[in-house]
C-alpha positions as CSV (number, residue, x, y, z in Angstrom):
1,X,-3.1,26.0,14.4
2,X,-0.1,23.9,15.3
3,X,-0.1,20.2,14.7
4,X,-0.7,18.3,18.0
5,X,2.4,16.2,17.6
6,X,5.5,16.0,15.4
7,X,4.6,15.1,11.8
8,X,5.8,11.9,10.2
9,X,9.4,12.2,9.4
10,X,10.4,12.4,5.8
11,X,13.0,9.6,6.5
12,X,11.5,6.8,8.7
13,X,14.0,5.1,10.9
14,X,15.0,1.6,9.9
15,X,13.3,-1.3,11.9
16,X,15.5,-4.3,12.6
17,X,14.6,-7.8,13.7
18,X,17.8,-9.5,14.9
19,X,17.1,-13.3,15.4
20,X,13.8,-12.5,17.0
21,X,11.8,-15.4,18.2
22,X,8.7,-15.8,20.4
23,X,7.7,-18.8,22.4
24,X,4.6,-19.5,24.5
25,X,4.1,-22.5,26.9
26,X,6.9,-24.4,25.2
27,X,5.6,-23.8,21.6
28,X,7.7,-21.7,19.2
29,X,5.2,-19.4,17.6
30,X,7.8,-17.3,15.7
31,X,11.1,-18.9,14.6
32,X,14.3,-16.8,14.8
33,X,13.6,-14.0,12.3
34,X,16.0,-11.4,10.9
35,X,14.7,-8.6,8.7
36,X,15.0,-4.9,8.1
37,X,12.2,-2.5,7.0
38,X,13.3,0.9,5.8
39,X,12.0,3.8,3.9
40,X,8.5,5.2,3.5
41,X,7.0,2.1,2.0
42,X,3.8,0.0,2.2
43,X,4.7,-3.4,3.5
44,X,2.0,-6.1,3.4
45,X,2.4,-9.1,5.7
46,X,0.7,-12.2,4.2
47,X,0.3,-15.9,4.9
48,X,-2.3,-18.4,6.0
49,X,-4.0,-18.4,9.4
50,X,-1.6,-19.1,12.2
51,X,1.4,-18.1,10.2
52,X,2.5,-15.5,12.8
53,X,1.5,-12.3,11.0
54,X,-0.2,-10.6,13.9
55,X,2.5,-11.8,16.3
56,X,5.2,-10.2,14.1
57,X,3.2,-6.9,14.1
58,X,2.9,-6.9,17.9
59,X,6.5,-7.5,18.3
60,X,7.4,-4.7,15.9
61,X,5.1,-2.3,17.7
62,X,6.4,-3.2,21.1
63,X,3.2,-4.8,22.4
64,X,5.1,-8.0,23.0
65,X,8.6,-8.8,24.1
66,X,10.6,-11.4,22.1
67,X,11.7,-14.6,23.8
68,X,15.1,-14.1,22.2
69,X,16.7,-11.6,19.8
70,X,16.2,-7.9,19.6
71,X,13.7,-5.5,17.9
72,X,15.4,-2.1,17.4
73,X,15.0,1.1,15.6
74,X,17.9,2.8,13.9
75,X,18.2,6.1,15.8
76,X,15.3,7.5,17.9
77,X,12.2,5.3,18.0
78,X,9.5,6.9,15.8
79,X,5.9,7.9,16.8
80,X,3.9,4.8,16.0
81,X,0.2,3.9,15.9
82,X,-1.6,0.6,15.5
83,X,-5.1,-0.2,14.1
84,X,-6.4,-3.6,15.1
85,X,-8.8,-6.0,13.2
86,X,-11.5,-5.2,15.9
87,X,-11.3,-1.5,16.8
88,X,-10.5,-0.7,20.4
89,X,-12.7,2.2,21.4
90,X,-13.8,3.8,24.7
91,X,-17.3,3.9,26.0
92,X,-17.6,7.5,24.9
93,X,-18.8,9.5,21.9
94,X,-16.8,9.4,18.7
95,X,-15.6,13.0,19.4
96,X,-14.6,12.1,23.0
97,X,-12.5,9.1,21.8
98,X,-10.4,11.6,19.8
99,X,-10.1,14.3,22.5
100,X,-9.1,11.7,25.0
101,X,-6.3,10.5,22.8
102,X,-5.1,14.1,22.5
103,X,-5.2,14.5,26.2
104,X,-3.1,11.4,26.7
105,X,-0.5,12.9,24.4
106,X,-0.6,16.2,26.4
107,X,-2.1,18.4,23.7
108,X,-3.4,21.6,25.4
109,X,-7.1,21.3,26.3
110,X,-8.0,24.4,24.3
111,X,-6.8,22.7,21.1
112,X,-8.3,19.3,21.5
113,X,-11.9,19.8,20.3
114,X,-10.9,21.7,17.1
115,X,-8.3,19.1,16.2
116,X,-10.7,16.2,16.8
117,X,-13.4,17.8,14.7
118,X,-10.9,18.3,11.9
119,X,-10.0,14.6,12.0
120,X,-13.7,13.6,12.1
121,X,-14.3,15.7,9.0
122,X,-11.3,14.3,7.2
123,X,-12.6,10.8,7.7
124,X,-16.3,11.6,6.9
125,X,-17.5,11.2,10.5
126,X,-18.7,14.7,11.4
127,X,-22.3,13.8,11.6
128,X,-21.5,11.0,14.1
129,X,-19.4,13.1,16.4
130,X,-21.8,12.8,19.4
131,X,-22.8,9.2,18.7
132,X,-21.4,6.5,21.1
133,X,-18.4,5.0,19.4
134,X,-19.3,1.4,20.2
135,X,-22.7,1.6,18.4
136,X,-21.1,2.7,15.1
137,X,-20.9,0.3,12.2
138,X,-17.8,-1.7,11.7
139,X,-16.6,0.5,8.8
140,X,-17.4,3.7,10.9
141,X,-15.5,2.3,13.9
142,X,-12.5,1.5,11.7
143,X,-12.5,5.0,10.2
144,X,-12.7,6.5,13.7
145,X,-9.7,4.4,14.7
146,X,-7.8,5.8,11.7
147,X,-8.9,9.3,12.6
148,X,-7.4,8.8,16.0
149,X,-4.2,7.5,14.5
150,X,-4.1,10.5,12.2
151,X,-4.1,12.9,15.1
152,X,-0.8,11.2,16.3
153,X,1.0,12.0,13.1
154,X,2.7,8.6,13.2
155,X,5.9,7.9,11.3
156,X,4.9,4.3,11.3
157,X,1.4,2.9,11.1
158,X,0.7,-0.8,11.8
159,X,-2.6,-2.2,10.7
160,X,-3.8,-5.7,11.5
161,X,-6.4,-6.9,9.0
162,X,-8.2,-3.5,9.2
163,X,-10.7,-4.4,6.5
164,X,-11.7,-7.9,7.7
165,X,-15.5,-8.4,7.4
166,X,-16.1,-4.9,6.0
167,X,-18.3,-4.2,2.9
168,X,-16.7,-3.0,-0.3
169,X,-17.4,0.7,0.3
170,X,-15.9,0.5,3.8
171,X,-12.9,-1.4,2.5
172,X,-12.3,1.4,-0.1
173,X,-12.6,4.1,2.6
174,X,-9.9,2.3,4.7
175,X,-7.6,1.8,1.7
176,X,-8.0,5.4,0.7
177,X,-7.0,6.4,4.3
178,X,-4.0,4.1,4.2
179,X,-2.8,5.7,1.0
180,X,-3.3,9.2,2.6
181,X,-1.1,8.2,5.5
182,X,1.5,6.9,3.1
183,X,1.4,10.1,1.0
184,X,1.8,12.1,4.1
185,X,5.1,10.3,4.9
186,X,4.0,7.4,7.1
187,X,5.5,4.0,6.7
188,X,2.7,1.3,6.4
189,X,3.0,-2.2,7.8
190,X,-0.3,-4.1,7.3
191,X,-1.5,-7.7,7.4
192,X,-4.1,-8.9,5.0
193,X,-5.5,-12.2,3.6
194,X,-6.9,-10.3,0.5
195,X,-4.7,-10.9,-2.5
196,X,-6.4,-8.2,-4.5
197,X,-5.9,-5.7,-1.7
198,X,-2.3,-6.6,-1.5
199,X,-1.9,-6.1,-5.2
200,X,-3.5,-2.6,-4.9
201,X,-1.4,-1.4,-1.9
202,X,1.8,-3.3,-1.5
203,X,5.3,-2.0,-2.3
204,X,6.8,-5.1,-0.8
205,X,5.5,-8.3,0.8
206,X,6.5,-10.3,3.9
207,X,5.2,-13.8,3.4
208,X,4.9,-16.0,6.5
209,X,4.3,-19.7,6.9
210,X,4.1,-21.8,10.1
211,X,5.8,-19.2,12.3
212,X,8.6,-18.4,9.8
213,X,9.3,-15.5,7.5
214,X,10.0,-17.4,4.2
215,X,9.9,-14.5,1.7
216,X,10.5,-10.8,1.8
217,X,10.5,-9.3,-1.7
218,X,9.0,-6.6,-3.9
219,X,5.2,-6.9,-4.5
220,X,5.9,-7.3,-8.2
221,X,8.3,-10.2,-7.7
222,X,6.1,-11.8,-5.1
223,X,3.0,-12.0,-7.3
224,X,4.8,-12.7,-10.6
225,X,7.6,-15.0,-9.5
226,X,7.1,-16.3,-5.9
227,X,10.2,-18.1,-4.7
228,X,8.6,-20.8,-2.6
229,X,6.0,-23.5,-3.1
230,X,4.0,-22.2,-0.2
231,X,3.7,-18.7,-1.6
232,X,2.8,-20.1,-5.1
233,X,0.0,-22.2,-3.5
234,X,-1.2,-19.2,-1.4
235,X,-1.4,-17.0,-4.5
236,X,-3.4,-19.7,-6.3
237,X,-5.9,-19.7,-3.5
238,X,-5.0,-23.2,-2.3
239,X,-5.1,-24.2,1.4
240,X,-1.6,-23.9,2.9
241,X,-1.0,-25.7,6.2
């Protein structure tokens, strides 16, 4: 059976932020930011609450327009998916949530159920196929959201605190899924407050503070030799305001 959409490209287009800022009601929530993300890497976005992590993600994914500057992809914009902290699911069964996503992406009707069932099996949700998605546990809902993203074969996957408030088993399941996406050729951009999780997953780290990107470096350098006082305090577990 053919894949429903194009698989993740072996070379992910470079993402550019060119002096991107975002203001709301006179407040600057993201200061002018320039960065480039390239290659099939796992980028973890870190920083204290209110630092601008989720805002940066939404600008990158195109959910928000910058107040100034440009967000661009080098070449053709890739297929993208986003997983939120609180899963966004339809008032339908787990299976129907997946078949609906395939319908939106114009996958032929005759292929939808089989593809959706394959995704449910991959993420350990087969027994829950007919259960209403919104009554699933938090971990099950997040795995369903990841199964839906998997069907899209994204070249880039954005995840905004996907393991917040999950138990250890559910966290491991999500992290395993993230690594499977990465191994399949998907670039990962993910926010987290969990230092241990970042150490397990990150290839590189974007560290944000007070609406500014103040470090972008390899995970090894970030954790071993952070360049800023704010990052050093954050890694020590101190409050950073």
